[in-house]
N, C-alpha and C positions, 0 to 999 in steps of 0.2 A: 658310624659306619662299622666300628668294633663290635658293637652290640649286634647289628644285623647279621655280620659275618658268624658270629658266635651261634645266633640262633640258627643259622643255616647248618653250622656245623653239628649242633645237638641232633637237630631234626635228621641230617643225613646219617649220623652215627646210630641213632636209634633205628632207622630203617635198614641200614647195613647189618646191625646185630640182629634183628628180626629175621632177615633172609639167611644168615649163617647158622642159626640154631636149628638142629634137625627137630622135625616134628616129635618123634617119639622121645626124644630128651626133654622137650617142653612138657611132655606129659608125665614123666618119671621122676625128674630131680625135685629135690625138695626146695622149691623157690617160690616167691610171692606170685600169685597168679597175675596174668597180664590184664591190666585195666581195661574196661570195657568203654564204650563211647561216651558214657555219662559219669564215669569215674574220675576222680582227680588224677593228674599226672603225677608219677612217683617223684620223690625228691631225688635230686642229682647232687653230685658233690659241688660244694660252694654254693648252693642254691641260695643259703641263708645270707651269703653276702653279695651276690650278683643278681639284681632285679631282672624279671623277665622283659625281654625288649619289647617296645610298642612299635609295631610296624604298620598299624592303621594310619593312613595318609589320604589327603585329597589335593587336588591341583592347587587350590588356593589356601593350603596349610598355612595357619598363622603361627604354629609353634616354632620355637627357636630351631634353626637348623643345626645339625651336628658340626663338630669342629671340622671336618673334612668336607665342608660344604662345597658345592659346585657353582661358579659364578660363570654366566654365559652371555653372549650377545647373539642377535638374530640377523640375518640377511635373507631377503625374499627375491626369487626371481621368477618370471614367467607370468605374473598377474598383472603388472603395470600395463602392459599392451591391451589387456583387456578390460582396463579400468576398475580392477577389483582389489588392487594392492591396499588402497586406503581402507576399503571395508575389511579386508583379512586382518590388517592390523588392528582395527577396532574391536575385532571379535577374538583374536587369537590369544590363547592362554600363554604360549611361549613368549609372545611379544609383551603381554602385559606384565610378566613377571621377570623380564630381562634384566640383568644387573643385580638380582636379589640372590641371597644364599639360598640354595636348594639342594636336594639330594637326588640320588639317581632314580628312586622309585617316581618321585614327583616329575623329573625330567622325562621318564619314559611315558608317563601318563599323559603329559602335555603334548608330546610328539604324537601320539595316537589321537588325541583329540583334535589337533591341527590338522593332521592328515585327513580326517573325516570333514572338517571344516572347508579345507580346500576344495575337496571333491565336491561338496554341496555348492559352493560358489560357482565352481565350473558348470555344473548342472544348471544353475540359476540363470546362466546367460547362453544355454543351449549346447555346452560341451560335455559329451558323454565319452566314457572310456579313456580318459586322460589318465596321466600318471602323476604321482606326487611323492617325490624323493625328499626325505629328510635325514641329513647326516650330521654327525658331530665330529669335530676335531678338538683334540685336547689343547691346553695352553702351549704356546710356543715362545721362543725368544722375542722379548719386545711386546709380547700380547698375554697378559696376565689372565685373560678370561678364555674359556672354551668357545668355539664357534659352532653355532648351529646354522645350517644352511637349508632352507626350504626351496627346492627347485620343482616347478610346476611345469609339466607338459600338457597343454591344453586338451589335446586329443581333437577328434573330427567334430565339426559343427553339425548338429542335427536339425533338420527342417521338417515343418509341418507339411505331409504330403496330402492330407485330406481333413476337412472340418464339416462335421455333419451337425446340423441343428434340427431337432426333431421335436415334434409335439407329443406329449404323453397320452395315453389312451383316454384319460378322463379330462381332457383339456376342454376348456369353454371358450377359449380364444381361436383365432385362425387356425386351420389344420396345418398350414405351411409357415411355421415362423421364420424359416430360414430367409424368406424374400425380405423381411424386415430386419432380422437380428443380424444378418451377415454384412450389411452396409453400416451397421452400428458397432459391430465387434472390432476393435482395432487389432485383431490377430487375423492374419490372411493366410492362405496357402502359400507356400514359399518362405513364410518368416521363420525365423531361428525359434527353437523350443525354449524360450526364455521364461523360467519360472515367475519372476517377478512381474514381467509383462503379462502374462496369462493371469496372475492374480489381480494386477491392476485393472485389467480389462473386466473380470468378473465383478469387482467392486464397483466399476463405473457403469456397468451395463444396466442396473435398475434406473439409474438417473437418465441414461440416454433412451431407454424405453419410455419413461415418464415423459420425456421431451417429445417422443414421437406419439404421444397420446394413450400410452398404455401404462397407467399408474400402478397397477396392482398385479404385476406378473409374478408367476412361481417359476423360480429358477433353480434347477437341480445342480449339483455340483458336477463340473466337467469331468469326463473319463478320458485320460490321456494313455495311448499305448505307444510304447518305444519298440521299434524294430532294429535291433542291432546290426543285422545283416545288411539292410538297405540304407541304415543311418537316417531314417526318418521317423516321423511320428503321426498318428492320427487322433483328432480331437473329436470326441462325440458328447454332445450336451442336449438334455431335453429341456424344454421351456414352453411353459403355457402362458402366453402373452396376456390371458385375460380379455375382458372387453374393452373396446375403445372407450376412452372416458370423455366427457364434456363437462365443462365448469357448471356447477349448481350454486347452491346459496352459500353466503359467508356469514359465519358467527363469530363474534368477538366478545371477550369478556369485559367487565366494566371497570378494568384497572385504570383507565384514563378517562376522565370526566368528559363526556360530549363526543367521544369518538365512538359513534355508533355505527351500525352496519351500512347505513346509507352514505355516510362520508367515507367510509372504507372503500365501499363500492366506487366512489368517484376516483379514488387513488388507483384502482386496478385498470389495467390497459386491456382487459377482457370483459365479456359480458356473459350472463348466464346462456348457456348452449353453444358457445364457442368451444372448439377442441381443447382438451386439457393438455397443458404443458407444464413441466416443473419450472421452466424458465420464467412462465408468467406468474407462478406461485411465488418464486424467489424475488422477482421484480417487485411484487406487492409488499413482501417482507421488507425489502430494503427501502421502499418508499416509506413505510410505516417507522423505520428507524431513522430516515432522514427528517421526518417532521421535528425530531428533538424532544418528543413527548415521552419516548419510550426507553427504558433502560435496556430491555431484551424483548424480543419478539419471536414466537415460533408459530408456524402454520403447519397444521397436520391435515393431509388429504383423508377424507372419510368416505367410504363407499356409500353411494346413495342407490337411488331406485334405477332398475333396468328399463330403458325406454323401449318402445315399440320397434324402433329401428335396430335394437341390439346393443346399442351403446348404453354406458352405464354413467349416472350422474355422479360426479365428485364434488362433494361439499367440503369447505374449508373451515377448520375450527382454529380460531386464533386465540392464543394465550399470551399474556404480555405482563411486564413489569414496568410500572411507571418511572420515569426519570424525575429528577429533581426539576421544578418548574420555574424556579428562580435563579437569576444569574446577576453576579456583580462583576463588571469588567472595568479594568483600569489599564491604560496605555499612555505612552509619553514619547516624545520625540524632541529633536533639536535640529536647527538650521541656522546658518549664519543670516543675519537679517530679520528672520522671524522669531528667532530666540527659542526658548524653551516652551513647549506645549504638553500639557497634561489633559487627559480625557477620561471621563468615567461615566458608566451607565448602570442603571438597574433595570432588569427585564423580567417579565412574567410571560412565559411562552403561551399559556392558556389561560389568559385573562377572561377572553371571550370565547368560550368553548363552541366548536373545537378550532383549534389552531389560530385564535385570535390573540395576537401577543401584544402586550403594552411595553413600552420603553421611555424611560425618563433618562434624558442624556445632558451632559454639561462638559464644557470645554473651558479650561482656563489657561490662556497663553498670553505671552507679552503683547501681542497685537490682536487677538481676538478672543471674545467671550461669547459662549453660547449656552442658552438654556431652552430646551427642545422637548416636547412630548411627542410620541409616535405611536400610531395604531397600524398594526400590520396583520392582514388576515391571508394567510397561505393557503394555497389550493382553493381559491375563491371560484366556487362555480365549476372549476375545471382543474385537472392536475398540472402543476407547475405554473399556475397563475395567481398573482398576489395583487392585493388592493392595499395601498399604502396611503394613509392620511397622517400628516404631520403638521405641527404649528409650533411657534415659538419666538423668541427674541434673540436678536444677535446683535453684537457691538464689534466693529471693526475699526482699528486705527492703523491704515496702511501708509505707504509713502506718498500714494497718489490721492487718497481721500480717507475721510473719517465717515462712519455710517452707522445709524442706529435703525434697526429693520424689525418690524413686526410682521410676520407672514403666515400664511397657511397654504398647503398644497396637498393635491390628491394625485395618485397615479395608479394606472393599471398596467401591470407589466408580466412578461413571461420570464421566468427564472431560469438561471442556470446554476449548476453546482458541480462540485469535484466528483461526485457519483455519476451524475448524468449530466455531461458537459454538452450544451446543445448547440447545434449548427447555426440556428437562427434564434435571436431573442429580439424583444422590443419593448417599448414603453410608451405610453402616451398619458398626459395628464395636464393639469392646470395649476397655476400659481396666482395668488393675490397678495400683494405686498404694499405696505405703507413704509416708505423710508426716508429718514432725514439725513441729508448728506452735505458734507463740506468738500468742495472740489478744491484741493490743494493747488492744482495746476492753473486754476482761473485767477484772473486779476482780482485782488481783494479778498480771496479766499471765501467765496460766498457759500451760504448754506441755503439749501432748497429742500422742499418736501416733495417727494415723487409717489404717485400712486400707480403701480405697475400691475397690469393683468396679462400674464403670458400663458402659452399653450405648448409646452415643450413636448418633443416627440423624438424617438431615436430608434434605429434599427442596427443591429450587428450581425455580420455573418462571420463565424469563428471556425476555422479550419486548423487550429493549432492543436497540438498533442497534450496541452496541460493548461489548466485554468490558472495555476498560481505561478508555475514556472516553465512556460514553454521553451521547448528547443527545436522544434519544427513547425512549419506551417505559416499561417497568416491570419490576420483579422482585419475586417473591413467595418467602419462604423460611421454612420451618417446621422447628424443630429440637425433638427429644424425647430425653431422656436419663433412663431409670430407673436408680437408683444405691442400691447397697447398702453401708452403712458400719458398720464394727466399731470401736468406741471403748470403753476402759476395761472390756473384756470383755463389753459389750453391743452389740447391733446394732440398727440401724433402717432403714428404707427411705423413699425419698421419689422423686418425679418432678420433674425440671426441664423445663419447657416455654418455648418462646420462639417468636415470630413476628415477622417483619421484612418491611416493604414500602418499596421505594423507586420513585419515578417521576421522569421526565425529560420536558420539553416545551420545544421551541424557541419563542421569541417574537421573530422578527426576528433580529438577530444575537446575542441573549441567550438562554442556556439556563437555565430555571428547575428546580431539582431538589429534591425532597423525600424526608424519610425519616421512617419510624415504626417503633419498635421496643418490643415490649412482652414481659415474661417473668414467670413465676410459678414457685415451689417449693411443691409441695403434699406433706404427709405427715409433715413434721417441723418443728420450730421453728428459728428463726435461731440460737438459742444453741447447739444440739447439732451443727449442721452444720460441718464443716470450714471455717475462715474463708476459704480460697481457692476453696471451692465456692459461696459466697453471691453476690449480685448486688452490683455496685458500678457507679457512674457517673462521669463526668468525664474528660476528656483529649482528645487529638487525634482519636480514632475514636468518641467518645461525646458529651460536652456541651463543646464548646470554651469557653474562658473560665475553666475550672476545671482544677485539677491532677488527675492520676489518683487516682480514689477520693474526689474532693473533693466529689461531690454525694450527699446521703442523711443519714440520721440518724448522729448523733456522740454520744459520751458526755460526761461532764463535762469531761474533759480535752481535748476537740475531736478525738478519735480516731474516724475512721469505723467504725461497727459492721457495715455491710453489711445486707443484707435479703433478704426472700422474694419481693419483686416489684419490677419495673423498668419504668419507661416512659421513652424518649427520643424526641425530635421534633427535625427541623431542616429548614430551608428556606434555599436559597442561590442566588443568581444568578451565572452564570458567563459572562464575556465573553472571547472569543478574539480575538487580532488579531496582525498581523505588524509587528515593530518591530526595528530594529537587526540586520536580519538574521537574527532569531530568531523562533520561534513560541511566543508569550507569551499570557498571560491574566491576568485579575484577577477576583476573587470577593468578594462580600459575602454574609454569613451571619447567620442567628440560630438558636441552638440552645437546647434546653429538655430538662430531665430530672428525674426523681424516683426515689428509691428509699425503699421502705416495708418495715416489719417485718411486715405482714399479707401473706397470700397474693393479695390483690387490690389492683391499683393504685388510689390514691384521687384523683390528679390535683389536689390540694389544696395541695402544697408544691413546686411546679415551681420549679428553678433555671434562671435565663435567662442566657445568654451571647450576645454579638454581636462581629462582628469582620470584618476584610478579609484577602484572601490574594493571593498571586502564584502563577502557574503557569508553568512551563517545560516545553513539551511536547517529549518525546524519543520515540525509536523504541520504547522499553520502557515508555512511560507517562509521565504528568505528574510533575514534581518540585513537591511542595507546600510552600508557605511561608505559614504562617497566624499572625496576630496577634490575640487576642481578649481581651475584658474581661468579667467577671461583671456582669450589670445589676441583680442583687438580691444582693450578696455578703452572707456572713456573717463572723463573727470568724475570722481566720486566712486568708481567701480572698487571692490576690494581686491586685494592679490589673491587670496585663497578664500574659498567658501566651503563650509563643512555640512554635511546633510546625514541624519540618522532616521531612518523609518523601516517600516515592514513592507515587504513586497518589492519586486523588481520595479526599476524606473518606468518600464512599459513592457 
C-alpha cells in the first residue's frame, strides 16, 4: 500500500509542478527539456533505492498480497427469492476469493464484475431495470474481516407482448411457419423474457421440428426488442421449415458382422414412406444399442430425393463401433437349507449372425448341479421376439426328492427390458425330459424313470413403473402347462395351472408391496406325478422363514411330499434412503403359504413367516439380504433362515 500511495504522490507532484511553471519560463530557463511520450522518465531522488511500484493487477491475481492486505466476507440478499443465489455464488469473483488476502484495486474490480454479473442474472429471468448495490464495511469489534454486502433489487418483470414467426423470402417450406412453430415453441405471449428459457427453446426447436416431420429447417437467430416504457418485449424470428420429410433407405456400415440393412429394417418401427420423425430415428438407435452388439451407434439423417408431392426423402446413415462379443459372468448366493450356490457362464452374443447368441452355463451348489447349453436368437422375425433353444443335464438333491434329468426345450417369446418395458409379454414352448427320480416321501424311497412332454405357456400384463425395482402399479401373470408323462410303461396326462398377482403402492417414503400366487394340478394324483413336477413352497422366493420345500404336507419321517395345489401370500414394506455414500434400503415382511394334496387350495393350514431385510441398490438391481423366522413352526423347522440374492423378492 505504501508503494501504491508513493506512486500516486509522485504522479500528482509531477502534474502539480507542470501546472505551476509558467510557459515562458519553461522556454527560457536553462533546464533539461521535458521528456516526450517515448522518452524515459527522469531520475527522481531516491530512485536508485526505491523500485517503481507494480500496479498491474487482475481479479484472480496470484501474487502475494501486500502487508496491509484486506480480508472480507460476503453476504447476498435479493437473489434467493428468484432462485439465483446459488448461481451467483458459483460465478461471483467476490464469493470465490472471500477470506483471501486482497488489495483495494482487486476488491474494486471484483465489485464492478459482480455488479454486472447480478444484472445479467436478473435479465436472464426477465427482470430489467433493477438495482445492484454493493457496499463495504470495515472491520469492527469482534469481526476481524471487512464486510461486503451485495443487495439486489430485482426490478419489474418484463414479458413477451408479441411473438412473430416469419418465413424468409427464399423459403422452400410452407409460407406460414407460425402455424407449426408456435405450438412447438415453449415460449408464449405473456411469458417472462427469460434469456435461459429462450435459449433452451432455440436449442430444442430443431429436434421438435424434426419430430413434426421437418428434419432440415433453416432457423435464424431470434430478434428480441425490449420496450422499457411498456415493460414488454417482442420476439421476431425467421424460419424456413424446409420440405416435409419421409423415411427412405437405411444404410449401415459393416462394423458388426451380419447386421445388414435387412435386419436393421426389422428393428425399426417405421417403413419407407412413413412421415419422418426424430423420435423414430432415436428409437432405432436405442434398439441397436439394446442388442448388445454395439459399443456406440450414430444415425445421421441425409437429404434424399424430392418426391412429386413435394415431400423429401430422408435416408439414414448408420455408423457404429462393435462391442466385445464375449462375456464371462459369475454369480453367487446363499440361503439356509440350500447352502452356497455359485453360477458361471460364457456367452457369445453373435455366434450365429445376426444376434444369434450362444451360452454355456454351469451351476455348482450344495443341492443342485447344472450343465446347460443355450441358443438364443433375438429379434427373431420380428422386433422384441426371441427364439430360445436349450438343453442340458441337471442333478438335484432336495429334501423331497433326488433327480437326474436330461432335457431339451424350445420357446418363442416376446421380450421386455428396462429400456422398453412392455405392457404385455408372452411365451409358448415345448419341453422333452427324461428323468430318474427318487421320491424320498414314498415308502421304501423308490426310484423311477419318467419321460415328460410338456407345452408350457404364460402371459403377463405389466403395469408397474420399473422392471427391476417397482414402486407403484401391478403385474398379473397366468401360466398353463399341459403335460404328458410316461412311467412304468403307462402314461397319464394332467394340466398344471398357476396365477400370480403383485402390486406396489407408495405411501410417503415407504413402498408397500403385495404378492398372491395360486396353483393347481388337475388330471392326476400327487403320487403318480414325478416328484419335481409337484408343487412345493418355502424359501427365499416363496415363503421366507422356511427352508426350500419346508412348507406343506410331510410324511411320518418329516419329509415333504409335495402336492397338487399351492397358495402363497406376502406383504412387505420397503424404505429406501442414502447413507454412507450408498443407496440403501430396509424391508420388513410377512409371508404365508400352503401346499395341499387336493387340486383346490384350502387356506386352512397356512405357514407364516416374518422377518427383516437390507437392500443395496446397484445399477443392475438391488442386492437382497433377508433374515426370517417361522411364526408357527413345526418339528424340524429352523428358528432363523438367512437369504442372499439379487433382485427384490417379487
